[in-house]
C-alpha positions in Angstrom: -31.3 -77.6 -35.2 -28.1 -76.6 -36.8 -24.9 -77.1 -34.8 -26.4 -80.0 -32.7 -24.1 -83.0 -32.8 -25.2 -86.5 -33.6 -24.3 -87.6 -30.1 -26.5 -84.8 -28.6 -29.4 -85.9 -30.7 -28.9 -89.5 -29.6 -28.7 -88.5 -26.0 -31.9 -86.4 -26.4 -33.8 -89.2 -28.0 -32.6 -91.7 -25.4 -34.0 -89.5 -22.7 -37.3 -89.1 -24.5 -37.5 -92.8 -25.1 -37.1 -93.4 -21.3 -39.8 -90.8 -20.7 -42.4 -92.2 -23.1 -41.8 -95.9 -23.3 -43.8 -96.9 -20.2 -47.2 -98.5 -19.5 -48.7 -95.0 -19.3 -48.2 -94.8 -23.1 -50.8 -97.6 -23.5 -53.6 -95.4 -21.9 -53.9 -93.3 -25.1 -52.6 -95.7 -27.7 -54.4 -98.3 -29.9 -52.0 -100.9 -28.5 -54.5 -101.1 -25.6 -56.8 -103.1 -27.9 -54.6 -106.3 -28.2 -53.5 -105.7 -24.5 -56.9 -106.9 -23.5 -56.0 -110.5 -24.5 -53.5 -113.1 -23.3 -53.7 -115.8 -26.1 -51.2 -115.2 -28.8 -53.6 -115.6 -31.7 -56.1 -113.1 -30.1 -53.3 -110.6 -29.6 -52.2 -111.0 -33.2 -55.7 -110.6 -34.7 -56.8 -107.8 -32.4 -53.6 -106.0 -33.0 -53.7 -106.4 -36.7 -57.3 -105.1 -37.0 -56.7 -102.2 -34.5 -53.5 -101.2 -36.5 -55.5 -101.4 -39.8 -57.8 -98.6 -38.7 -55.1 -96.6 -36.8 -55.3 -93.2 -38.5 -57.0 -90.0 -37.4 -57.8 -89.1 -33.8 -56.6 -91.8 -31.4 -59.7 -91.7 -29.1 -61.9 -92.4 -32.1 -59.6 -95.2 -33.3 -59.7 -96.8 -29.9 -63.5 -96.4 -29.6 -64.1 -98.0 -33.0 -61.6 -100.8 -32.5 -63.2 -101.7 -29.2 -66.6 -101.8 -30.9 -65.2 -104.2 -33.5 -63.8 -106.5 -30.8 -67.1 -106.5 -29.0 -68.9 -107.6 -32.1 -66.4 -110.5 -32.5 -67.1 -111.8 -29.0 -64.7 -112.8 -26.2 -62.0 -114.2 -28.6 -61.2 -112.7 -32.0 -59.3 -116.0 -32.9 -62.3 -118.2 -32.1 -64.6 -115.9 -34.0 -62.3 -116.1 -37.0 -62.0 -119.9 -36.8 -65.6 -120.7 -36.0 -67.4 -117.9 -37.9 -69.9 -118.7 -40.7 -70.4 -116.5 -43.7 -73.5 -115.1 -41.9 -71.4 -114.4 -38.8 -69.0 -112.4 -40.9 -71.7 -110.7 -42.9 -73.2 -109.5 -39.6 -70.2 -107.2 -39.2 -70.8 -105.5 -42.5 -72.4 -102.6 -40.5 -69.0 -101.8 -39.0 -67.2 -98.7 -40.3 -64.4 -96.3 -39.3 -63.9 -93.4 -41.6 -63.2 -94.9 -45.1 -62.9 -98.4 -43.7 -66.4 -99.6 -44.3 -68.4 -102.9 -44.0 -67.1 -104.2 -47.3 -63.5 -103.7 -46.1 -64.2 -105.2 -42.7 -65.8 -108.4 -44.0 -63.0 -108.7 -46.7 -60.3 -108.5 -43.9 -62.2 -111.0 -41.7 -62.6 -113.5 -44.6 -58.9 -113.3 -45.5 -58.0 -113.9 -41.8 -60.3 -116.9 -41.8 -58.6 -118.4 -44.8 -55.2 -117.9 -43.3 -55.9 -119.4 -39.9 -58.1 -122.2 -41.2 -55.3 -123.3 -43.5 -52.9 -123.9 -40.5 -51.2 -120.6 -41.1 -51.1 -117.3 -39.1 -50.3 -113.7 -39.5 -46.9 -114.4 -37.9 -46.0 -117.2 -40.3 -46.8 -115.1 -43.4 -44.7 -112.2 -42.2 -41.9 -114.5 -41.0 -41.7 -116.4 -44.3 -41.4 -113.2 -46.2 -38.7 -112.0 -43.9 -36.7 -115.2 -44.1 -36.9 -115.1 -47.9 -35.7 -111.5 -48.2 -34.2 -110.5 -44.9 -36.1 -107.2 -45.1 -39.3 -105.9 -43.5 -40.2 -104.6 -46.9 -40.1 -108.1 -48.3 -42.0 -109.4 -45.2 -44.8 -106.9 -45.7 -45.0 -107.7 -49.4 -45.2 -111.5 -48.8 -48.0 -111.0 -46.3 -49.8 -108.6 -48.5 -49.7 -110.9 -51.5 -51.0 -113.8 -49.4 -53.7 -111.7 -47.8 -55.1 -110.3 -51.0 -56.5 -113.0 -53.2 -58.6 -112.9 -56.3 -61.8 -112.5 -54.3 -60.5 -109.6 -52.3 -62.4 -106.4 -53.2 -60.2 -104.0 -55.1 -61.4 -101.0 -53.0 -60.2 -102.8 -49.8 -56.6 -103.1 -51.0 -55.9 -99.5 -50.1 -56.2 -100.4 -46.4 -53.2 -102.7 -46.6 -50.2 -100.5 -47.4 -47.8 -101.5 -50.2 -44.2 -100.5 -49.6 -43.3 -101.9 -53.1 -45.4 -99.0 -54.4 -43.6 -96.5 -52.2 -46.0 -96.4 -49.2 -44.5 -95.7 -45.8 -46.7 -98.5 -44.4 -47.0 -96.7 -41.1 -49.8 -98.9 -39.7 -48.1 -102.2 -40.6 -44.8 -101.1 -39.3 -46.5 -100.1 -36.0 -48.2 -103.5 -35.8 -44.8 -105.2 -36.4 -43.3 -103.2 -33.6 -46.0 -104.4 -31.3 -45.4 -108.1 -32.2 -41.6 -108.1 -32.5 -40.1 -105.7 -30.0 -39.5 -107.3 -26.6 -41.8 -106.3 -23.7 -39.0 -104.8 -21.7 -41.0 -101.6 -21.1 -44.3 -103.5 -20.6 -45.6 -102.0 -23.8 -44.8 -104.1 -26.9 -45.4 -107.8 -26.9 -42.3 -109.5 -28.3 -44.4 -112.5 -29.5 -42.5 -113.2 -32.7 -39.0 -114.5 -32.3 -38.2 -115.1 -35.9 -37.9 -111.4 -36.9 -35.2 -109.5 -35.0 -36.0 -106.1 -33.5 -32.9 -104.8 -35.4 -34.8 -105.4 -38.7 -37.8 -103.3 -37.8 -38.7 -100.1 -39.7 -40.0 -96.8 -38.2 -43.8 -96.4 -38.2 -43.4 -93.0 -39.9 -46.4 -90.7 -39.5 -46.9 -86.9 -39.6 -45.8 -86.5 -36.0 -42.6 -88.6 -36.0 -41.7 -87.3 -39.5 -42.0 -83.7 -38.3 -39.8 -84.3 -35.3 -37.2 -86.3 -37.3 -36.9 -83.5 -39.8 -36.6 -80.9 -37.1 -33.8 -82.9 -35.5 -32.1 -83.3 -38.9 -32.2 -87.1 -38.9 -34.6 -87.1 -41.9 -34.0 -84.9 -45.0 -36.5 -86.4 -47.4 -39.7 -84.2 -47.7 -42.0 -87.0 -48.8 -43.2 -89.4 -46.1 -42.8 -92.5 -48.2 -40.8 -95.8 -48.0 -37.6 -94.1 -48.9 -38.1 -91.7 -46.0 -38.7 -94.7 -43.7 -35.4 -96.2 -44.9 -33.5 -93.0 -44.4 -34.7 -92.3 -40.9 -34.5 -95.9 -39.8 -30.9 -96.1 -41.0 -30.0 -93.1 -38.9 -31.8 -94.6 -35.8 -29.8 -97.8 -36.3 -26.6 -95.8 -35.7 -28.0 -94.9 -32.3 -29.1 -98.4 -31.4 -28.3 -101.1 -34.0 -30.1 -103.9 -32.0 -33.3 -101.9 -31.3 -33.6 -98.8 -33.5 -37.4 -98.6 -33.4 -37.4 -98.0 -29.6 -37.0 -94.3 -30.7 -40.6 -94.5 -32.1 -41.7 -93.7 -28.6 -39.4 -90.6 -28.5 -40.3 -89.2 -31.9 -44.0 -89.8 -31.5 -44.1 -88.6 -27.9 -42.3 -85.4 -28.9 -44.6 -84.8 -31.7 -48.0 -85.6 -30.1 -47.5 -84.6 -26.5 -44.9 -81.8 -26.8 -45.7 -80.5 -30.2 -42.0 -80.4 -30.8 
């Protein structure tokens, strides 16, 4: 889009943000999984697990995430807190694409260790953010806490590592859900200790294609450096809430094939 000014691109993305950031977005998005709950801990756990398997076709993601929630009962948090080893083992039949029963039970066991030790997903991400003042550092701290010596090596691939260059799309999407305020009645705004200004774009094939087409992302690889590049550009459009443009970029890519 040569010849288009930065201001024109900002105005275009502002319009698309207003178009797509609405409750209708939820109808086809995995965020509907945590939207089924009202308790903070249920929202966190359901959101984290739904985000973990959020790749591929969205109808299949949603179908599989709903199945997992059904197997965990009415409250994911109470399941995590009260579950025995046999309860967790009973979910070893769950799978979604390459996320199999071994991965599922490993994730549930790690969640149990976290919440039964008076911690939470939020506290781990927050402690990492406070220590480094970066989302990259927050993700790394959470990841190091989540993966202990008993965690299966094969399952580590399902928890992206930005320190190794991963774009960490699914984790950044989860953080958007938890941190951004619910002003559009989409995101939750549950975590106050991480500011929306610090969030990083959940870069995927759709948002990446649109960002390159608009000229706000030049890097060809969709890695953490690309996330940093495009997010820095989005911060010039809205320093306090740069990731609101995730709605615009994703919507343009998925619904308009921009």
